[in-house]
C-alpha positions in Angstrom: -28.0 15.0 10.9 -25.0 17.6 10.7 -24.1 18.3 7.2 -21.5 15.9 5.2 -18.1 17.5 4.4 -17.5 18.4 1.0 -14.6 19.2 -1.1 -11.2 17.5 0.4 -12.7 15.0 2.6 -11.1 12.8 5.2 -12.4 9.5 5.7 -12.2 7.1 8.8 -13.3 3.3 8.3 -13.6 0.7 11.2 -14.6 -2.7 11.7 -14.3 -5.4 14.5 -11.5 -8.2 13.8 -13.2 -11.4 14.2 -16.5 -10.6 14.6 -18.3 -13.4 13.1 -16.7 -15.8 15.5 -17.7 -13.4 18.3 -21.4 -13.5 16.9 -21.4 -17.2 16.8 -19.9 -17.3 20.3 -22.5 -15.5 22.0 -25.3 -13.5 20.0 -26.9 -11.5 22.5 -23.5 -10.5 24.4 -22.4 -9.5 21.3 -25.3 -7.4 20.4 -24.6 -5.5 23.7 -20.9 -5.5 22.7 -21.4 -3.8 19.3 -23.8 -1.2 20.4 -21.5 -0.1 23.3 -18.7 0.2 20.6 -20.7 2.1 18.1 -21.6 4.5 20.9 -17.9 4.9 22.0 -17.1 5.6 18.1 -19.8 7.9 17.9 -19.0 10.2 20.9 -15.1 10.2 19.2 -16.3 11.4 15.9 -18.9 13.7 17.2 -16.3 15.5 19.5 -14.0 15.9 16.7 -16.7 17.5 14.2 -17.0 14.4 12.3 -20.2 12.7 10.7 -21.0 9.2 11.0 -22.6 8.5 7.6 -22.7 5.0 7.2 -23.0 1.5 9.4 -22.2 -1.7 7.7 -22.8 -4.4 10.2 -20.5 -3.5 12.9 -18.3 -1.3 10.4 -18.4 2.4 10.6 -17.6 4.8 7.9 -17.2 8.6 9.0 -16.2 11.7 7.2 -14.2 14.9 8.5 -13.4 18.4 7.4 -9.9 17.7 8.5 -7.3 15.1 8.8 -6.1 16.2 12.2 -9.6 15.8 13.3 -10.1 12.5 11.9 -6.8 11.3 13.5 -7.7 12.7 17.0 -11.4 11.1 16.7 -9.6 7.6 15.6 -7.0 7.7 18.7 -9.9 8.9 21.1 -12.1 6.0 19.9 -9.4 3.5 20.0 -8.3 4.4 23.6 -12.1 4.0 24.7 -12.6 0.8 23.0 -9.4 -0.8 24.6 -10.2 0.7 28.1 -13.5 -0.1 27.8 -14.8 -3.4 30.2 -16.1 -5.9 27.7 -18.4 -8.7 28.6 -16.8 -11.7 29.6 -18.6 -13.8 27.3 -16.9 -12.1 24.2 -13.8 -10.8 25.8 -12.0 -7.5 24.1 -13.3 -6.2 21.0 -10.4 -5.5 18.9 -11.1 -2.8 16.5 -9.1 -1.9 13.3 -9.2 1.7 12.0 -8.1 3.3 8.9 -7.8 6.7 7.6 -7.5 8.5 4.1 -8.4 11.7 2.4 -9.6 12.5 -1.0 -12.0 14.9 -2.8 -15.5 13.6 -2.4 -19.0 15.1 -2.7 -21.8 13.6 -0.8 -24.6 12.0 -2.9 -27.8 10.8 -0.9 -26.1 10.6 2.3 -23.1 8.7 1.0 -20.1 9.2 -0.9 -18.8 7.8 -4.0 -15.3 8.4 -4.4 -12.2 6.2 -6.0 -10.1 6.9 -2.6 -12.7 4.9 -0.5 -11.8 1.7 -2.2 -8.0 2.4 -1.3 -9.2 3.2 2.0 -11.3 -0.4 2.4 -8.4 -2.2 1.1 -5.8 -0.5 4.0 -8.6 -1.2 6.5 -8.5 -5.0 5.4 -4.8 -5.1 5.8 -4.8 -4.2 9.3 -5.3 -5.8 12.7 -7.5 -5.0 15.6 -6.4 -2.4 17.9 -4.2 -1.0 15.1 -5.0 2.8 13.3 -3.0 2.7 10.0 -2.9 6.4 8.1 -2.3 6.9 4.2 0.8 8.8 2.9 -1.6 11.6 2.1 -2.7 11.9 5.6 0.5 11.8 6.8 1.5 15.0 4.6 -1.4 16.8 6.0 -0.8 16.1 9.4 2.6 16.5 9.5 2.9 19.7 11.4 -0.2 18.9 13.7 0.5 15.5 15.1 -0.8 15.4 18.9 1.9 15.5 21.6 3.1 12.2 22.3 1.8 10.6 19.1 4.0 9.7 16.1 3.2 8.0 12.5 5.6 5.1 12.2 5.9 3.9 8.3 5.1 0.5 7.9 6.6 0.6 4.2 5.1 0.3 0.7 2.1 -2.4 0.3 0.5 -3.7 -2.6 -3.3 -3.8 -1.8 -5.8 -6.2 -3.3 -7.3 -5.0 -6.5 -5.3 -1.4 -6.7 -2.4 -1.1 -9.1 -0.3 1.3 -7.3 1.3 0.7 -3.9 0.4 2.7 -1.1 3.0 3.9 1.7 1.2 2.8 5.0 1.7 4.4 8.4 0.7 3.3 11.9 -0.4 5.8 14.4 1.5 5.4 18.0 -0.2 6.9 20.4 -0.2 6.6 24.3 -2.6 3.5 25.4 -2.3 2.0 22.1 -0.5 -1.4 21.3 2.4 -0.6 19.4 3.4 -4.2 17.9 1.3 -6.0 15.6 1.8 -8.9 12.5 2.8 -7.8 9.3 -0.1 -6.3 7.3 -2.2 -8.5 5.3 -1.1 -7.0 1.9 0.3 -8.4 -1.4 3.7 -8.8 -1.9 5.4 -5.9 -3.5 8.2 -5.8 -5.9 9.1 -2.8 -7.9 8.2 -3.2 -11.6 7.4 -1.3 -14.8 6.0 -4.7 -16.5 2.0 -4.7 -17.7 0.2 -7.5 -17.6 -0.5 -8.7 -21.2 -4.1 -9.0 -22.2 -3.5 -12.5 -24.0 -1.5 -15.5 -22.9 1.8 -16.5 -24.6 1.1 -20.0 -26.5 3.7 -22.4 -27.2 6.5 -21.0 -25.5 6.6 -22.7 -21.9 9.8 -24.6 -22.4 11.4 -21.4 -23.6 10.2 -19.6 -20.6 11.0 -22.6 -18.1 14.4 -22.6 -19.5 15.3 -19.0 -19.4 13.7 -18.6 -16.2 15.8 -21.4 -14.1 19.0 -20.2 -15.8 18.2 -16.7 -13.6 16.8 -18.6 -10.7 20.0 -20.9 -10.1 22.3 -17.9 -10.5 24.1 -19.5 -13.4 23.3 -16.6 -15.8 23.5 -12.8 -15.5 22.8 -11.9 -19.3 20.5 -14.1 -21.6 20.2 -13.0 -25.3 17.4 -14.3 -27.3 17.8 -14.2 -30.8 15.8 -14.7 -34.2 14.2 -12.9 -36.8 12.1 -9.9 -36.5 8.5 -10.6 -35.5 8.9 -14.2 -34.0 8.1 -13.1 -30.6 11.4 -12.3 -28.8 10.3 -9.0 -27.1 6.7 -10.9 -25.6 8.8 -14.0 -24.8 11.3 -11.7 -22.7 8.2 -10.1 -21.0 6.8 -13.0 -20.0 10.2 -14.4 -18.7 10.2 -11.1 -16.6 7.0 -11.6 -15.2 8.0 -15.1 -14.1 10.9 -13.7 -12.4 9.2 -11.0 -10.3 9.2 -12.9 -7.0 12.6 -14.1 -7.4 14.0 -10.3 -7.3 12.6 -8.3 -4.4 14.7 -5.0 -5.8 12.4 -5.4 -9.0 12.2 -6.4 -12.3 12.1 -3.9 -15.5 11.7 -3.5 -19.1 14.0 -1.5 -21.0 12.9 -0.6 -24.6 16.2 0.1 -26.5 14.8 -0.3 -30.0 14.9 3.4 -30.5 18.6 3.7 -29.5 21.0 3.9 -32.3 23.7 5.5 -30.2 25.7 3.0 -27.8 26.5 6.1 -25.6 22.7 6.3 -24.7 22.2 2.9 -23.6 23.3 3.4 -19.8 21.2 6.7 -19.8 17.9 4.9 -21.1 18.6 2.1 -18.6 18.7 4.7 -15.8 15.7 6.8 -16.9 13.8 3.3 -16.4 15.5 2.8 -13.3 14.8 6.4 -11.9 18.3 6.9 -11.1 20.4 10.0 -11.5 23.8 10.8 -12.7 26.1 12.0 -9.9 27.3 14.8 -12.1 27.7 15.6 -15.7 30.5 14.0 -17.6 30.9 10.8 -15.3 29.9 7.3 -15.7 28.3 7.1 -11.9 24.8 7.3 -11.3 22.7 7.4 -7.9 19.2 5.7 -7.1 16.6 7.8 -5.5 12.9 7.1 -4.1 11.9 3.5 -3.5 14.9 1.9 -5.2 17.6 3.3 -2.7 18.1 -0.6 -2.1 19.5 -1.2 -5.4 23.2 -1.5 -5.7 23.8 -3.6 -8.6 26.3 -3.2 -11.5 25.2 -3.0 -15.1 27.7 -3.7 -18.0 27.4 -1.9 -20.6 30.9 -1.8 -22.6 32.7 -1.3 -19.5 31.7 -1.9 -16.0 29.5 0.8 -14.3 28.7 1.2 -10.7 25.4 2.5 -9.9 26.4 4.2 -6.6 24.1 4.8 -3.7 23.6 8.3 -2.4 
């Protein structure tokens, strides 16, 4: 067996969409089809200097020394599968593929690396016939994409069990379908809220009342007042969590407890929202990064526009 790559390794994961139903339809024909599909993928992996190190049912895991080689193997394998005359009892096999890169060392013929969890979740979000790549892969192959191949951004996606969202790209190449349903990812809304380790007890009515005020559009600002230590901040955080789905551009917590100068309030808010001052001495700020969509007004002593670049 060819030595497994070490250090910076690019991984290719594949599986057959709807394979359980296909096995139920015709087990003997499916067995033949799966073996042929494995042979086609093995050929593409070997030609591009990869190593097929693990098979789980009809799913393949392969490792490559470079991202460009892994991308070329995925495209070649997908083209071969789409062009194969599959048994009539089975119909076309639809294989989904995903690529990600990370630092990894083989152990007893396998890899244990945090990036593999992200790759597995990316694969699960895809559709048969689709090749998905991570932002890390896109950066590595930016100057070495094969002729006629483009990487189309599908936007930021939150993947199951992973905290940080991932920008996912689809490989568009000759002979591959271009249109697919939306990825099977979780809804993504920008936020800096952290899940509380304990449930909030006895404040259901207050949470429901304030949440309804915002959802109905009747209020742009709600003040929670009371003696220190009565749980105003905790209540506000629970209300914010309830409102995440109602505000696609995001819900954020800004801690102003340590701010004593009113002139610093706007700067504190801007810092949390990742916005920058347009020019020194002005009251205008512009958004950067994933919050370009935001164009709301913040009222802080006077109305100040957060301007788009």
